[in-house]
N, CA, C and O atoms as a Tripos MOL2 file, in Angstrom:
@<TRIPOS>MOLECULE
protein
  316   315    79     0     0
PROTEIN
NO_CHARGES

@<TRIPOS>ATOM
      1 N           0.8470   -1.1650    0.0000 N.3       1 MET1
      2 CA          0.0000    0.0000    0.0000 C.3       1 MET1
      3 C           0.8960    1.2320    0.0000 C.2       1 MET1
      4 O           1.7210    1.4140    0.8950 O.2       1 MET1
      5 N           0.7280    2.0540   -0.9870 N.am      2 SER2
      6 CA          1.5060    3.2880   -1.0170 C.3       2 SER2
      7 C           0.6520    4.4130   -0.4490 C.2       2 SER2
      8 O          -0.5570    4.4770   -0.6710 O.2       2 SER2
      9 N           1.2970    5.2740    0.2710 N.am      3 MET3
     10 CA          0.5880    6.3790    0.8990 C.3       3 MET3
     11 C           0.8160    7.6560    0.1170 C.2       3 MET3
     12 O           1.9050    7.9000   -0.4020 O.2       3 MET3
     13 N          -0.2270    8.4640    0.0390 N.am      4 GLN4
     14 CA         -0.0980    9.7740   -0.5700 C.3       4 GLN4
     15 C           0.4770   10.7240    0.4710 C.2       4 GLN4
     16 O           0.1990   10.6000    1.6640 O.2       4 GLN4
     17 N           1.2500   11.6360    0.0240 N.am      5 TYR5
     18 CA          1.8460   12.6160    0.9250 C.3       5 TYR5
     19 C           1.8250   13.9770    0.2650 C.2       5 TYR5
     20 O           1.6040   14.1110   -0.9380 O.2       5 TYR5
     21 N           2.0610   14.9800    1.0890 N.am      6 SER6
     22 CA          2.1870   16.3310    0.5480 C.3       6 SER6
     23 C           3.4440   16.9580    1.1390 C.2       6 SER6
     24 O           3.8240   16.6870    2.2780 O.2       6 SER6
     25 N           4.0730   17.8040    0.3320 N.am      7 ARG7
     26 CA          5.2490   18.5320    0.8210 C.3       7 ARG7
     27 C           4.7750   19.6500    1.7230 C.2       7 ARG7
     28 O           3.9400   20.4710    1.3430 O.2       7 ARG7
     29 N           5.3160   19.6650    2.9120 N.am      8 ASP8
     30 CA          4.9260   20.6740    3.8800 C.3       8 ASP8
     31 C           5.9060   21.8400    3.8790 C.2       8 ASP8
     32 O           5.5090   23.0020    3.9730 O.2       8 ASP8
     33 N           7.1730   21.5180    3.7720 N.am      9 ARG9
     34 CA          8.1950   22.5600    3.8530 C.3       9 ARG9
     35 C           9.4610   22.0810    3.1460 C.2       9 ARG9
     36 O           9.8260   20.9070    3.2210 O.2       9 ARG9
     37 N          10.1160   23.0020    2.4660 N.am     10 ILE10
     38 CA         11.3950   22.7050    1.8070 C.3      10 ILE10
     39 C          12.4080   23.7280    2.2980 C.2      10 ILE10
     40 O          12.1290   24.9260    2.3400 O.2      10 ILE10
     41 N          13.5770   23.2450    2.6660 N.am     11 LEU11
     42 CA         14.6380   24.1180    3.1450 C.3      11 LEU11
     43 C          15.9160   23.7670    2.3840 C.2      11 LEU11
     44 O          16.3630   22.6200    2.4010 O.2      11 LEU11
     45 N          16.5000   24.7700    1.7150 N.am     12 VAL12
     46 CA         17.7410   24.5800    0.9610 C.3      12 VAL12
     47 C          18.8240   25.3900    1.6560 C.2      12 VAL12
     48 O          18.6750   26.5950    1.8600 O.2      12 VAL12
     49 N          19.9150   24.7200    2.0180 N.am     13 ILE13
     50 CA         20.9980   25.3710    2.7490 C.3      13 ILE13
     51 C          22.2780   25.2800    1.9160 C.2      13 ILE13
     52 O          22.6990   24.1820    1.5510 O.2      13 ILE13
     53 N          22.9010   26.4240    1.6110 N.am     14 PRO14
     54 CA         24.1730   26.3760    0.8880 C.3      14 PRO14
     55 C          25.2600   25.7610    1.7710 C.2      14 PRO14
     56 O          25.3450   26.0450    2.9660 O.2      14 PRO14
     57 N          26.0720   24.9290    1.1680 N.am     15 ASN15
     58 CA         27.1670   24.2710    1.8760 C.3      15 ASN15
     59 C          28.3830   24.3090    0.9480 C.2      15 ASN15
     60 O          28.6660   23.3330    0.2530 O.2      15 ASN15
     61 N          29.1000   25.4360    0.9380 N.am     16 GLY16
     62 CA         30.2240   25.5900    0.0130 C.3      16 GLY16
     63 C          29.7070   25.6900   -1.4030 C.2      16 GLY16
     64 O          28.8860   26.5510   -1.7180 O.2      16 GLY16
     65 N          30.1920   24.8030   -2.2540 N.am     17 ARG17
     66 CA         29.7480   24.7960   -3.6500 C.3      17 ARG17
     67 C          28.5520   23.8640   -3.8600 C.2      17 ARG17
     68 O          28.0750   23.7000   -4.9830 O.2      17 ARG17
     69 N          28.0810   23.2680   -2.7920 N.am     18 GLU18
     70 CA         26.9340   22.3490   -2.8590 C.3      18 GLU18
     71 C          25.7870   22.8890   -2.0150 C.2      18 GLU18
     72 O          25.9170   23.8990   -1.3240 O.2      18 GLU18
     73 N          24.6810   22.1950   -2.0910 N.am     19 TYR19
     74 CA         23.5130   22.5710   -1.3130 C.3      19 TYR19
     75 C          22.9720   21.3320   -0.6020 C.2      19 TYR19
     76 O          23.0280   20.2200   -1.1280 O.2      19 TYR19
     77 N          22.4530   21.5480    0.5890 N.am     20 GLN20
     78 CA         21.7270   20.4940    1.2900 C.3      20 GLN20
     79 C          20.2600   20.8670    1.2510 C.2      20 GLN20
     80 O          19.8920   22.0110    1.5180 O.2      20 GLN20
     81 N          19.4260   19.8970    0.9170 N.am     21 THR21
     82 CA         17.9930   20.1540    0.8150 C.3      21 THR21
     83 C          17.2520   19.2480    1.7870 C.2      21 THR21
     84 O          17.4670   18.0370    1.8280 O.2      21 THR21
     85 N          16.3840   19.8600    2.5570 N.am     22 TYR22
     86 CA         15.5400   19.1240    3.4930 C.3      22 TYR22
     87 C          14.0990   19.3200    3.0810 C.2      22 TYR22
     88 O          13.6670   20.4360    2.7910 O.2      22 TYR22
     89 N          13.3590   18.2270    3.0570 N.am     23 VAL23
     90 CA         11.9510   18.2810    2.6760 C.3      23 VAL23
     91 C          11.1370   17.6240    3.7850 C.2      23 VAL23
     92 O          11.3770   16.4700    4.1380 O.2      23 VAL23
     93 N          10.1820   18.3570    4.3270 N.am     24 ARG24
     94 CA          9.2880   17.7680    5.3360 C.3      24 ARG24
     95 C           8.0060   17.3670    4.6240 C.2      24 ARG24
     96 O           7.3780   18.1700    3.9350 O.2      24 ARG24
     97 N           7.6340   16.1040    4.8070 N.am     25 LEU25
     98 CA          6.4390   15.5650    4.1700 C.3      25 LEU25
     99 C           5.3480   15.3570    5.2040 C.2      25 LEU25
    100 O           5.6280   15.1040    6.3760 O.2      25 LEU25
    101 N           4.1300   15.4630    4.7700 N.am     26 ARG26
    102 CA          2.9730   15.1730    5.6310 C.3      26 ARG26
    103 C           2.2250   13.9920    5.0300 C.2      26 ARG26
    104 O           1.9430   13.9380    3.8330 O.2      26 ARG26
    105 N           1.9160   13.0470    5.9150 N.am     27 TYR27
    106 CA          1.1340   11.8840    5.5300 C.3      27 TYR27
    107 C          -0.2170   11.9490    6.2320 C.2      27 TYR27
    108 O          -0.2900   12.3650    7.3880 O.2      27 TYR27
    109 N          -1.2780   11.5480    5.5540 N.am     28 PRO28
    110 CA         -2.5870   11.5450    6.2060 C.3      28 PRO28
    111 C          -2.6090   10.4880    7.3150 C.2      28 PRO28
    112 O          -2.1690    9.3570    7.1070 O.2      28 PRO28
    113 N          -3.1160   10.8560    8.4760 N.am     29 THR29
    114 CA         -3.0890    9.9440    9.6160 C.3      29 THR29
    115 C          -3.9900    8.7300    9.4150 C.2      29 THR29
    116 O          -3.6830    7.6500    9.9190 O.2      29 THR29
    117 N          -5.0740    8.8830    8.7020 N.am     30 GLU30
    118 CA         -5.9680    7.7390    8.4800 C.3      30 GLU30
    119 C          -5.2560    6.6200    7.7310 C.2      30 GLU30
    120 O          -5.3790    5.4470    8.0830 O.2      30 GLU30
    121 N          -4.5150    6.9910    6.7010 N.am     31 GLU31
    122 CA         -3.7680    5.9830    5.9470 C.3      31 GLU31
    123 C          -2.7010    5.3450    6.8180 C.2      31 GLU31
    124 O          -2.4830    4.1340    6.7590 O.2      31 GLU31
    125 N          -2.0420    6.1550    7.6220 N.am     32 LEU32
    126 CA         -1.0150    5.6410    8.5200 C.3      32 LEU32
    127 C          -1.6170    4.6630    9.5170 C.2      32 LEU32
    128 O          -1.0430    3.6050    9.7770 O.2      32 LEU32
    129 N          -2.7730    5.0110   10.0760 N.am     33 LYS33
    130 CA         -3.4490    4.1270   11.0240 C.3      33 LYS33
    131 C          -3.8090    2.8000   10.3720 C.2      33 LYS33
    132 O          -3.6630    1.7450   10.9890 O.2      33 LYS33
    133 N          -4.2760    2.8440    9.1320 N.am     34 LYS34
    134 CA         -4.6210    1.6190    8.4180 C.3      34 LYS34
    135 C          -3.3960    0.7350    8.2100 C.2      34 LYS34
    136 O          -3.4570   -0.4820    8.3880 O.2      34 LYS34
    137 N          -2.2780    1.3630    7.8280 N.am     35 MET35
    138 CA         -1.0540    0.5990    7.6090 C.3      35 MET35
    139 C          -0.5590   -0.0150    8.9150 C.2      35 MET35
    140 O          -0.1240   -1.1660    8.9370 O.2      35 MET35
    141 N          -0.6240    0.7480    9.9960 N.am     36 MET36
    142 CA         -0.1790    0.2310   11.2780 C.3      36 MET36
    143 C          -1.0680   -0.9210   11.7400 C.2      36 MET36
    144 O          -0.5670   -1.9150   12.2650 O.2      36 MET36
    145 N          -2.3720   -0.7990   11.5510 N.am     37 ALA37
    146 CA         -3.2950   -1.8720   11.9360 C.3      37 ALA37
    147 C          -3.0080   -3.1360   11.1400 C.2      37 ALA37
    148 O          -3.0820   -4.2440   11.6710 O.2      37 ALA37
    149 N          -2.6810   -2.9640    9.8720 N.am     38 LYS38
    150 CA         -2.3620   -4.1140    9.0310 C.3      38 LYS38
    151 C          -1.0990   -4.8180    9.5330 C.2      38 LYS38
    152 O          -1.0510   -6.0480    9.5800 O.2      38 LYS38
    153 N          -0.0800   -4.0450    9.9070 N.am     39 GLU39
    154 CA          1.1580   -4.6290   10.4230 C.3      39 GLU39
    155 C           0.9210   -5.3320   11.7530 C.2      39 GLU39
    156 O           1.4590   -6.4140   11.9860 O.2      39 GLU39
    157 N           0.1210   -4.7290   12.6240 N.am     40 VAL40
    158 CA         -0.1780   -5.3480   13.9140 C.3      40 VAL40
    159 C          -0.8940   -6.6690   13.6900 C.2      40 VAL40
    160 O          -0.5710   -7.6720   14.3270 O.2      40 VAL40
    161 N          -1.8620   -6.6710   12.7910 N.am     41 LYS41
    162 CA         -2.6100   -7.8980   12.5030 C.3      41 LYS41
    163 C          -1.6730   -8.9670   11.9500 C.2      41 LYS41
    164 O          -1.7640  -10.1370   12.3240 O.2      41 LYS41
    165 N          -0.7740   -8.5570   11.0590 N.am     42 LYS42
    166 CA          0.1770   -9.5060   10.4780 C.3      42 LYS42
    167 C           1.0740  -10.0890   11.5720 C.2      42 LYS42
    168 O           1.3250  -11.2940   11.5940 O.2      42 LYS42
    169 N           1.5570   -9.2340   12.4790 N.am     43 ASN43
    170 CA          2.4170   -9.6970   13.5580 C.3      43 ASN43
    171 C           1.6540  -10.5790   14.5370 C.2      43 ASN43
    172 O           2.2080  -11.5530   15.0460 O.2      43 ASN43
    173 N           0.3830  -10.2540   14.8110 N.am     44 ASN44
    174 CA         -0.4240  -11.0930   15.6870 C.3      44 ASN44
    175 C          -0.6530  -12.4600   15.0660 C.2      44 ASN44
    176 O          -0.6170  -13.4740   15.7620 O.2      44 ASN44
    177 N          -0.8870  -12.4930   13.7630 N.am     45 THR45
    178 CA         -1.0670  -13.7620   13.0660 C.3      45 THR45
    179 C           0.1950  -14.6020   13.1680 C.2      45 THR45
    180 O           0.1210  -15.8100   13.3920 O.2      45 THR45
    181 N           1.3440  -13.9760   13.0070 N.am     46 MET46
    182 CA          2.6130  -14.6820   13.1210 C.3      46 MET46
    183 C           2.7980  -15.1890   14.5510 C.2      46 MET46
    184 O           3.2430  -16.3180   14.7540 O.2      46 MET46
    185 N           2.4650  -14.3720   15.5270 N.am     47 ALA47
    186 CA          2.6100  -14.7700   16.9260 C.3      47 ALA47
    187 C           1.7200  -15.9630   17.2390 C.2      47 ALA47
    188 O           2.1300  -16.8680   17.9650 O.2      47 ALA47
    189 N           0.5250  -15.9720   16.7050 N.am     48 ILE48
    190 CA         -0.3860  -17.1020   16.9160 C.3      48 ILE48
    191 C           0.2030  -18.3770   16.3190 C.2      48 ILE48
    192 O           0.1250  -19.4430   16.9290 O.2      48 ILE48
    193 N           0.7860  -18.2700   15.1420 N.am     49 LYS49
    194 CA          1.4060  -19.4420   14.5130 C.3      49 LYS49
    195 C           2.5730  -19.9580   15.3450 C.2      49 LYS49
    196 O           2.7490  -21.1670   15.4950 O.2      49 LYS49
    197 N           3.3640  -19.0470   15.8810 N.am     50 VAL50
    198 CA          4.5110  -19.4470   16.7000 C.3      50 VAL50
    199 C           4.0360  -20.1550   17.9590 C.2      50 VAL50
    200 O           4.6060  -21.1680   18.3650 O.2      50 VAL50
    201 N           2.9870  -19.6170   18.5750 N.am     51 ARG51
    202 CA          2.4680  -20.2260   19.8050 C.3      51 ARG51
    203 C           1.9890  -21.6450   19.5750 C.2      51 ARG51
    204 O           1.9890  -22.4590   20.4990 O.2      51 ARG51
    205 N           1.5860  -21.9460   18.3680 N.am     52 LYS52
    206 CA          1.0740  -23.2770   18.0710 C.3      52 LYS52
    207 C           2.1760  -24.3140   17.8780 C.2      52 LYS52
    208 O           1.8930  -25.5110   17.8380 O.2      52 LYS52
    209 N           3.3920  -23.8860   17.7610 N.am     53 THR53
    210 CA          4.4690  -24.8340   17.5190 C.3      53 THR53
    211 C           4.7800  -25.6270   18.7710 C.2      53 THR53
    212 O           4.5390  -25.1660   19.8860 O.2      53 THR53
    213 N           5.3130  -26.8160   18.5830 N.am     54 LYS54
    214 CA          5.6360  -27.7040   19.6880 C.3      54 LYS54
    215 C           6.7030  -27.0860   20.5980 C.2      54 LYS54
    216 O           6.6120  -27.1970   21.8200 O.2      54 LYS54
    217 N           7.6880  -26.4520   20.0240 N.am     55 ALA55
    218 CA          8.7510  -25.8520   20.8250 C.3      55 ALA55
    219 C           8.1790  -24.7960   21.7590 C.2      55 ALA55
    220 O           8.5890  -24.6990   22.9160 O.2      55 ALA55
    221 N           7.2510  -24.0190   21.2710 N.am     56 PHE56
    222 CA          6.6520  -22.9860   22.1090 C.3      56 PHE56
    223 C           5.8490  -23.6250   23.2340 C.2      56 PHE56
    224 O           5.8690  -23.1350   24.3630 O.2      56 PHE56
    225 N           5.1390  -24.7210   22.9340 N.am     57 GLU57
    226 CA          4.3770  -25.4290   23.9570 C.3      57 GLU57
    227 C           5.3020  -25.9410   25.0510 C.2      57 GLU57
    228 O           4.9880  -25.8340   26.2370 O.2      57 GLU57
    229 N           6.4480  -26.5010   24.6510 N.am     58 GLU58
    230 CA          7.3990  -27.0010   25.6380 C.3      58 GLU58
    231 C           7.9460  -25.8690   26.4970 C.2      58 GLU58
    232 O           8.1140  -26.0280   27.7060 O.2      58 GLU58
    233 N           8.2200  -24.7470   25.8860 N.am     59 LEU59
    234 CA          8.7100  -23.5960   26.6320 C.3      59 LEU59
    235 C           7.6560  -23.1170   27.6280 C.2      59 LEU59
    236 O           7.9860  -22.7890   28.7670 O.2      59 LEU59
    237 N           6.4030  -23.0750   27.2090 N.am     60 GLU60
    238 CA          5.3180  -22.6840   28.1120 C.3      60 GLU60
    239 C           5.2360  -23.6350   29.3050 C.2      60 GLU60
    240 O           5.0180  -23.1930   30.4330 O.2      60 GLU60
    241 N           5.4070  -24.9310   29.0690 N.am     61 LYS61
    242 CA          5.3760  -25.9080   30.1640 C.3      61 LYS61
    243 C           6.5250  -25.6630   31.1370 C.2      61 LYS61
    244 O           6.3360  -25.7360   32.3510 O.2      61 LYS61
    245 N           7.7060  -25.3740   30.6140 N.am     62 GLU62
    246 CA          8.8530  -25.0950   31.4760 C.3      62 GLU62
    247 C           8.6240  -23.8360   32.3090 C.2      62 GLU62
    248 O           8.9610  -23.8030   33.4920 O.2      62 GLU62
    249 N           8.0650  -22.8290   31.7080 N.am     63 ILE63
    250 CA          7.7810  -21.5850   32.4260 C.3      63 ILE63
    251 C           6.7640  -21.8440   33.5320 C.2      63 ILE63
    252 O           6.9290  -21.3620   34.6530 O.2      63 ILE63
    253 N           5.7210  -22.5980   33.2240 N.am     64 GLU64
    254 CA          4.6990  -22.9020   34.2280 C.3      64 GLU64
    255 C           5.2930  -23.7180   35.3750 C.2      64 GLU64
    256 O           4.9650  -23.4820   36.5380 O.2      64 GLU64
    257 N           6.1670  -24.6800   35.0550 N.am     65 ALA65
    258 CA          6.8180  -25.4750   36.0910 C.3      65 ALA65
    259 C           7.6750  -24.5890   36.9910 C.2      65 ALA65
    260 O           7.6840  -24.7670   38.2090 O.2      65 ALA65
    261 N           8.3880  -23.6430   36.4040 N.am     66 ALA66
    262 CA          9.2120  -22.7240   37.1890 C.3      66 ALA66
    263 C           8.3390  -21.8500   38.0840 C.2      66 ALA66
    264 O           8.7170  -21.5500   39.2170 O.2      66 ALA66
    265 N           7.1940  -21.4460   37.5920 N.am     67 ARG67
    266 CA          6.2740  -20.6410   38.4140 C.3      67 ARG67
    267 C           5.7700  -21.4440   39.6090 C.2      67 ARG67
    268 O           5.6570  -20.9220   40.7180 O.2      67 ARG67
    269 N           5.4710  -22.7120   39.3700 N.am     68 GLU68
    270 CA          4.9890  -23.5590   40.4560 C.3      68 GLU68
    271 C           6.0700  -23.7480   41.5160 C.2      68 GLU68
    272 O           5.7830  -23.7020   42.7120 O.2      68 GLU68
    273 N           7.3060  -23.9590   41.0840 N.am     69 VAL69
    274 CA          8.4120  -24.1140   42.0300 C.3      69 VAL69
    275 C           8.5650  -22.8350   42.8460 C.2      69 VAL69
    276 O           8.7290  -22.8890   44.0640 O.2      69 VAL69
    277 N           8.5130  -21.7070   42.1890 N.am     70 ARG70
    278 CA          8.6370  -20.4230   42.8790 C.3      70 ARG70
    279 C           7.5040  -20.2400   43.8900 C.2      70 ARG70
    280 O           7.7370  -19.7970   45.0150 O.2      70 ARG70
    281 N           6.2770  -20.5820   43.4880 N.am     71 ALA71
    282 CA          5.1310  -20.4550   44.3870 C.3      71 ALA71
    283 C           5.2820  -21.3820   45.5830 C.2      71 ALA71
    284 O           4.9840  -20.9890   46.7110 O.2      71 ALA71
    285 N           5.7460  -22.6170   45.3500 N.am     72 ASN72
    286 CA          5.9510  -23.5650   46.4380 C.3      72 ASN72
    287 C           7.0310  -23.0660   47.3930 C.2      72 ASN72
    288 O           6.8810  -23.1860   48.6090 O.2      72 ASN72
    289 N           8.1020  -22.5140   46.8660 N.am     73 ASN73
    290 CA          9.1740  -21.9700   47.7020 C.3      73 ASN73
    291 C           8.6720  -20.7830   48.5110 C.2      73 ASN73
    292 O           9.0160  -20.6360   49.6840 O.2      73 ASN73
    293 N           7.8680  -19.9440   47.8930 N.am     74 GLN74
    294 CA          7.3120  -18.7750   48.5900 C.3      74 GLN74
    295 C           6.3990  -19.2330   49.7250 C.2      74 GLN74
    296 O           6.4340  -18.6730   50.8210 O.2      74 GLN74
    297 N           5.5760  -20.2610   49.4570 N.am     75 ASN75
    298 CA          4.6750  -20.7690   50.4850 C.3      75 ASN75
    299 C           5.4640  -21.3740   51.6420 C.2      75 ASN75
    300 O           5.0910  -21.1980   52.8010 O.2      75 ASN75
    301 N           6.5440  -22.0800   51.3420 N.am     76 ALA76
    302 CA          7.3740  -22.6770   52.3820 C.3      76 ALA76
    303 C           8.0330  -21.6000   53.2280 C.2      76 ALA76
    304 O           8.1510  -21.7580   54.4430 O.2      76 ALA76
    305 N           8.4700  -20.4940   52.5990 N.am     77 ASN77
    306 CA          9.1060  -19.4010   53.3270 C.3      77 ASN77
    307 C           8.1000  -18.6380   54.1870 C.2      77 ASN77
    308 O           8.4670  -18.0780   55.2200 O.2      77 ASN77
    309 N           6.8340  -18.6140   53.7660 N.am     78 ASP78
    310 CA          5.8160  -17.8790   54.5250 C.3      78 ASP78
    311 C           5.4210  -18.6060   55.8010 C.2      78 ASP78
    312 O           4.9000  -17.9790   56.7230 O.2      78 ASP78
    313 N           5.6560  -19.9160   55.8800 N.am     79 LYS79
    314 CA          5.2320  -20.6980   57.0570 C.3      79 LYS79
    315 C           6.1280  -20.5130   58.2170 C.2      79 LYS79
    316 O           5.9010  -21.1040   59.2730 O.2      79 LYS79
@<TRIPOS>BOND
     1     1     2 1
     2     2     3 1
     3     3     4 2
     4     3     5 am
     5     5     6 1
     6     6     7 1
     7     7     8 2
     8     7     9 am
     9     9    10 1
    10    10    11 1
    11    11    12 2
    12    11    13 am
    13    13    14 1
    14    14    15 1
    15    15    16 2
    16    15    17 am
    17    17    18 1
    18    18    19 1
    19    19    20 2
    20    19    21 am
    21    21    22 1
    22    22    23 1
    23    23    24 2
    24    23    25 am
    25    25    26 1
    26    26    27 1
    27    27    28 2
    28    27    29 am
    29    29    30 1
    30    30    31 1
    31    31    32 2
    32    31    33 am
    33    33    34 1
    34    34    35 1
    35    35    36 2
    36    35    37 am
    37    37    38 1
    38    38    39 1
    39    39    40 2
    40    39    41 am
    41    41    42 1
    42    42    43 1
    43    43    44 2
    44    43    45 am
    45    45    46 1
    46    46    47 1
    47    47    48 2
    48    47    49 am
    49    49    50 1
    50    50    51 1
    51    51    52 2
    52    51    53 am
    53    53    54 1
    54    54    55 1
    55    55    56 2
    56    55    57 am
    57    57    58 1
    58    58    59 1
    59    59    60 2
    60    59    61 am
    61    61    62 1
    62    62    63 1
    63    63    64 2
    64    63    65 am
    65    65    66 1
    66    66    67 1
    67    67    68 2
    68    67    69 am
    69    69    70 1
    70    70    71 1
    71    71    72 2
    72    71    73 am
    73    73    74 1
    74    74    75 1
    75    75    76 2
    76    75    77 am
    77    77    78 1
    78    78    79 1
    79    79    80 2
    80    79    81 am
    81    81    82 1
    82    82    83 1
    83    83    84 2
    84    83    85 am
    85    85    86 1
    86    86    87 1
    87    87    88 2
    88    87    89 am
    89    89    90 1
    90    90    91 1
    91    91    92 2
    92    91    93 am
    93    93    94 1
    94    94    95 1
    95    95    96 2
    96    95    97 am
    97    97    98 1
    98    98    99 1
    99    99   100 2
   100    99   101 am
   101   101   102 1
   102   102   103 1
   103   103   104 2
   104   103   105 am
   105   105   106 1
   106   106   107 1
   107   107   108 2
   108   107   109 am
   109   109   110 1
   110   110   111 1
   111   111   112 2
   112   111   113 am
   113   113   114 1
   114   114   115 1
   115   115   116 2
   116   115   117 am
   117   117   118 1
   118   118   119 1
   119   119   120 2
   120   119   121 am
   121   121   122 1
   122   122   123 1
   123   123   124 2
   124   123   125 am
   125   125   126 1
   126   126   127 1
   127   127   128 2
   128   127   129 am
   129   129   130 1
   130   130   131 1
   131   131   132 2
   132   131   133 am
   133   133   134 1
   134   134   135 1
   135   135   136 2
   136   135   137 am
   137   137   138 1
   138   138   139 1
   139   139   140 2
   140   139   141 am
   141   141   142 1
   142   142   143 1
   143   143   144 2
   144   143   145 am
   145   145   146 1
   146   146   147 1
   147   147   148 2
   148   147   149 am
   149   149   150 1
   150   150   151 1
   151   151   152 2
   152   151   153 am
   153   153   154 1
   154   154   155 1
   155   155   156 2
   156   155   157 am
   157   157   158 1
   158   158   159 1
   159   159   160 2
   160   159   161 am
   161   161   162 1
   162   162   163 1
   163   163   164 2
   164   163   165 am
   165   165   166 1
   166   166   167 1
   167   167   168 2
   168   167   169 am
   169   169   170 1
   170   170   171 1
   171   171   172 2
   172   171   173 am
   173   173   174 1
   174   174   175 1
   175   175   176 2
   176   175   177 am
   177   177   178 1
   178   178   179 1
   179   179   180 2
   180   179   181 am
   181   181   182 1
   182   182   183 1
   183   183   184 2
   184   183   185 am
   185   185   186 1
   186   186   187 1
   187   187   188 2
   188   187   189 am
   189   189   190 1
   190   190   191 1
   191   191   192 2
   192   191   193 am
   193   193   194 1
   194   194   195 1
   195   195   196 2
   196   195   197 am
   197   197   198 1
   198   198   199 1
   199   199   200 2
   200   199   201 am
   201   201   202 1
   202   202   203 1
   203   203   204 2
   204   203   205 am
   205   205   206 1
   206   206   207 1
   207   207   208 2
   208   207   209 am
   209   209   210 1
   210   210   211 1
   211   211   212 2
   212   211   213 am
   213   213   214 1
   214   214   215 1
   215   215   216 2
   216   215   217 am
   217   217   218 1
   218   218   219 1
   219   219   220 2
   220   219   221 am
   221   221   222 1
   222   222   223 1
   223   223   224 2
   224   223   225 am
   225   225   226 1
   226   226   227 1
   227   227   228 2
   228   227   229 am
   229   229   230 1
   230   230   231 1
   231   231   232 2
   232   231   233 am
   233   233   234 1
   234   234   235 1
   235   235   236 2
   236   235   237 am
   237   237   238 1
   238   238   239 1
   239   239   240 2
   240   239   241 am
   241   241   242 1
   242   242   243 1
   243   243   244 2
   244   243   245 am
   245   245   246 1
   246   246   247 1
   247   247   248 2
   248   247   249 am
   249   249   250 1
   250   250   251 1
   251   251   252 2
   252   251   253 am
   253   253   254 1
   254   254   255 1
   255   255   256 2
   256   255   257 am
   257   257   258 1
   258   258   259 1
   259   259   260 2
   260   259   261 am
   261   261   262 1
   262   262   263 1
   263   263   264 2
   264   263   265 am
   265   265   266 1
   266   266   267 1
   267   267   268 2
   268   267   269 am
   269   269   270 1
   270   270   271 1
   271   271   272 2
   272   271   273 am
   273   273   274 1
   274   274   275 1
   275   275   276 2
   276   275   277 am
   277   277   278 1
   278   278   279 1
   279   279   280 2
   280   279   281 am
   281   281   282 1
   282   282   283 1
   283   283   284 2
   284   283   285 am
   285   285   286 1
   286   286   287 1
   287   287   288 2
   288   287   289 am
   289   289   290 1
   290   290   291 1
   291   291   292 2
   292   291   293 am
   293   293   294 1
   294   294   295 1
   295   295   296 2
   296   295   297 am
   297   297   298 1
   298   298   299 1
   299   299   300 2
   300   299   301 am
   301   301   302 1
   302   302   303 1
   303   303   304 2
   304   303   305 am
   305   305   306 1
   306   306   307 1
   307   307   308 2
   308   307   309 am
   309   309   310 1
   310   310   311 1
   311   311   312 2
   312   311   313 am
   313   313   314 1
   314   314   315 1
   315   315   316 2
@<TRIPOS>SUBSTRUCTURE
     1 MET1         2 RESIDUE 1 A MET
     2 SER2         6 RESIDUE 1 A SER
     3 MET3        10 RESIDUE 1 A MET
     4 GLN4        14 RESIDUE 1 A GLN
     5 TYR5        18 RESIDUE 1 A TYR
     6 SER6        22 RESIDUE 1 A SER
     7 ARG7        26 RESIDUE 1 A ARG
     8 ASP8        30 RESIDUE 1 A ASP
     9 ARG9        34 RESIDUE 1 A ARG
    10 ILE10       38 RESIDUE 1 A ILE
    11 LEU11       42 RESIDUE 1 A LEU
    12 VAL12       46 RESIDUE 1 A VAL
    13 ILE13       50 RESIDUE 1 A ILE
    14 PRO14       54 RESIDUE 1 A PRO
    15 ASN15       58 RESIDUE 1 A ASN
    16 GLY16       62 RESIDUE 1 A GLY
    17 ARG17       66 RESIDUE 1 A ARG
    18 GLU18       70 RESIDUE 1 A GLU
    19 TYR19       74 RESIDUE 1 A TYR
    20 GLN20       78 RESIDUE 1 A GLN
    21 THR21       82 RESIDUE 1 A THR
    22 TYR22       86 RESIDUE 1 A TYR
    23 VAL23       90 RESIDUE 1 A VAL
    24 ARG24       94 RESIDUE 1 A ARG
    25 LEU25       98 RESIDUE 1 A LEU
    26 ARG26      102 RESIDUE 1 A ARG
    27 TYR27      106 RESIDUE 1 A TYR
    28 PRO28      110 RESIDUE 1 A PRO
    29 THR29      114 RESIDUE 1 A THR
    30 GLU30      118 RESIDUE 1 A GLU
    31 GLU31      122 RESIDUE 1 A GLU
    32 LEU32      126 RESIDUE 1 A LEU
    33 LYS33      130 RESIDUE 1 A LYS
    34 LYS34      134 RESIDUE 1 A LYS
    35 MET35      138 RESIDUE 1 A MET
    36 MET36      142 RESIDUE 1 A MET
    37 ALA37      146 RESIDUE 1 A ALA
    38 LYS38      150 RESIDUE 1 A LYS
    39 GLU39      154 RESIDUE 1 A GLU
    40 VAL40      158 RESIDUE 1 A VAL
    41 LYS41      162 RESIDUE 1 A LYS
    42 LYS42      166 RESIDUE 1 A LYS
    43 ASN43      170 RESIDUE 1 A ASN
    44 ASN44      174 RESIDUE 1 A ASN
    45 THR45      178 RESIDUE 1 A THR
    46 MET46      182 RESIDUE 1 A MET
    47 ALA47      186 RESIDUE 1 A ALA
    48 ILE48      190 RESIDUE 1 A ILE
    49 LYS49      194 RESIDUE 1 A LYS
    50 VAL50      198 RESIDUE 1 A VAL
    51 ARG51      202 RESIDUE 1 A ARG
    52 LYS52      206 RESIDUE 1 A LYS
    53 THR53      210 RESIDUE 1 A THR
    54 LYS54      214 RESIDUE 1 A LYS
    55 ALA55      218 RESIDUE 1 A ALA
    56 PHE56      222 RESIDUE 1 A PHE
    57 GLU57      226 RESIDUE 1 A GLU
    58 GLU58      230 RESIDUE 1 A GLU
    59 LEU59      234 RESIDUE 1 A LEU
    60 GLU60      238 RESIDUE 1 A GLU
    61 LYS61      242 RESIDUE 1 A LYS
    62 GLU62      246 RESIDUE 1 A GLU
    63 ILE63      250 RESIDUE 1 A ILE
    64 GLU64      254 RESIDUE 1 A GLU
    65 ALA65      258 RESIDUE 1 A ALA
    66 ALA66      262 RESIDUE 1 A ALA
    67 ARG67      266 RESIDUE 1 A ARG
    68 GLU68      270 RESIDUE 1 A GLU
    69 VAL69      274 RESIDUE 1 A VAL
    70 ARG70      278 RESIDUE 1 A ARG
    71 ALA71      282 RESIDUE 1 A ALA
    72 ASN72      286 RESIDUE 1 A ASN
    73 ASN73      290 RESIDUE 1 A ASN
    74 GLN74      294 RESIDUE 1 A GLN
    75 ASN75      298 RESIDUE 1 A ASN
    76 ALA76      302 RESIDUE 1 A ALA
    77 ASN77      306 RESIDUE 1 A ASN
    78 ASP78      310 RESIDUE 1 A ASP
    79 LYS79      314 RESIDUE 1 A LYS
């Protein structure tokens, strides 16, 4: 998706025998929001696919086991 833009400001600065030119562009926020939403959706879809993999499931089990050990240790220390 290409976004339309408009030139907001142009600044030309002499630098010896050359010039430096700066151009400030304005993009419509609605188009930007649409592009960002599309990227978020794409990344969420990828994250869902990753979560479904066996390696991710094993990692989740290890994390849960570590949480249980921590909770058990905390309970033992509280007594």
